C-alpha positions as CSV (number, residue, x, y, z in Angstrom):
1,M,-17.6,-7.6,-28.4
2,I,-15.9,-9.8,-30.9
3,L,-19.1,-9.7,-33.1
4,Q,-19.0,-5.9,-33.0
5,Y,-15.6,-6.0,-34.8
6,N,-16.1,-9.2,-36.7
7,P,-19.9,-9.7,-37.4
8,A,-19.3,-12.6,-39.8
9,W,-17.3,-14.6,-37.3
10,P,-18.6,-18.2,-37.8
11,M,-17.6,-19.5,-34.3
12,A,-19.9,-17.1,-32.5
13,G,-22.7,-18.4,-30.3
14,G,-21.4,-21.9,-30.0
15,S,-22.4,-24.3,-27.4
16,G,-19.2,-26.2,-27.0
17,F,-20.6,-29.3,-28.8
18,Y,-19.5,-30.2,-32.4
19,P,-21.8,-32.7,-33.9
20,R,-20.4,-32.2,-37.4
21,W,-17.2,-33.7,-36.1
22,L,-19.1,-37.0,-35.6
23,Q,-20.2,-37.0,-39.3
24,D,-16.6,-36.3,-40.3
25,L,-15.2,-39.1,-38.2
26,S,-17.9,-41.5,-39.5
27,L,-17.0,-40.6,-43.1
28,G,-13.4,-41.1,-42.2
29,G,-14.0,-44.7,-41.3
30,F,-14.3,-44.3,-37.5
31,G,-17.0,-46.2,-35.7
32,K,-18.3,-46.9,-32.1
33,L,-18.5,-43.1,-31.6
34,E,-19.0,-42.0,-28.0
35,T,-19.1,-38.4,-26.7
36,F,-18.9,-36.9,-23.3
37,S,-18.6,-33.4,-21.9
38,F,-18.1,-31.5,-18.7
39,D,-18.0,-27.9,-17.7
40,V,-15.1,-26.3,-15.8
41,D,-14.4,-22.8,-14.5
42,V,-11.0,-21.6,-15.5
43,P,-9.4,-18.7,-13.6
44,Y,-7.8,-15.8,-15.7
45,S,-6.3,-12.6,-14.6
46,P,-7.7,-9.7,-16.6
47,A,-4.4,-9.5,-18.5
48,Q,-4.5,-13.2,-19.3
49,W,-8.1,-13.0,-20.5
50,R,-7.2,-10.1,-22.7
51,G,-4.4,-12.0,-24.2
52,R,-6.5,-15.2,-24.7
53,I,-9.3,-13.2,-26.4
54,R,-6.9,-11.1,-28.5
55,A,-5.3,-14.4,-29.7
56,S,-8.6,-16.0,-30.7
57,A,-9.6,-16.7,-34.2
58,G,-12.3,-14.1,-34.1
59,V,-9.7,-11.3,-33.3
60,V,-6.0,-11.6,-34.3
61,A,-6.6,-14.3,-37.0
62,S,-9.5,-12.3,-38.6
63,L,-9.0,-8.6,-38.1
64,G,-6.3,-6.2,-39.4
65,N,-3.6,-4.9,-37.1
66,E,-5.3,-1.6,-36.4
67,Q,-8.6,-3.3,-35.6
68,V,-6.9,-5.7,-33.2
69,V,-5.3,-2.7,-31.4
70,Q,-8.7,-0.9,-31.2
71,F,-10.4,-4.1,-30.0
72,D,-7.8,-4.7,-27.3
73,I,-8.2,-1.1,-26.0
74,E,-11.9,-1.4,-25.8
75,H,-11.7,-4.8,-24.2
76,L,-9.3,-3.5,-21.6
77,N,-11.6,-0.6,-20.8
78,M,-14.6,-2.9,-20.6
79,L,-12.8,-5.3,-18.2
80,E,-11.6,-2.4,-16.0
81,T,-15.1,-0.9,-15.9
82,L,-17.3,-4.0,-15.6
83,F,-15.0,-6.5,-13.9
84,P,-12.6,-4.6,-11.6
85,V,-11.2,-7.8,-10.1
86,D,-7.9,-9.6,-9.7
87,M,-9.2,-12.9,-11.2
88,L,-12.0,-13.7,-13.6
89,T,-13.8,-17.1,-13.6
90,I,-14.5,-18.1,-17.1
91,P,-16.7,-21.1,-17.8
92,H,-15.4,-23.6,-20.4
93,R,-17.0,-26.7,-21.9
94,V,-14.8,-29.7,-22.5
95,W,-16.4,-32.0,-25.3
96,A,-14.7,-35.1,-26.4
97,V,-15.2,-37.9,-28.8
98,V,-13.9,-41.4,-28.5
99,A,-13.9,-43.4,-31.8
100,V,-12.5,-46.7,-33.1
101,V,-11.1,-47.4,-36.5
């Protein structure tokens, strides 16, 4: 849905891995780079999820006020129609880098 309102959003379609950060760290003088990741399910109420998505870089940081309001209304309608539950389970990926100076 974010892409409908913000088709040029550069963070769309990510995998939760950020290999460019490794290059940046290396160029910054860090070494012995190690990465790890794990997936977790995070519970959100529909209202919390609306707030989380509305606050994302792809919405409030990129769109005008009127578009944010329109997005939020459409998002609310989508959640009520497709996910009429008290709690949503949203998968998240935690990806970390350990580096030494």
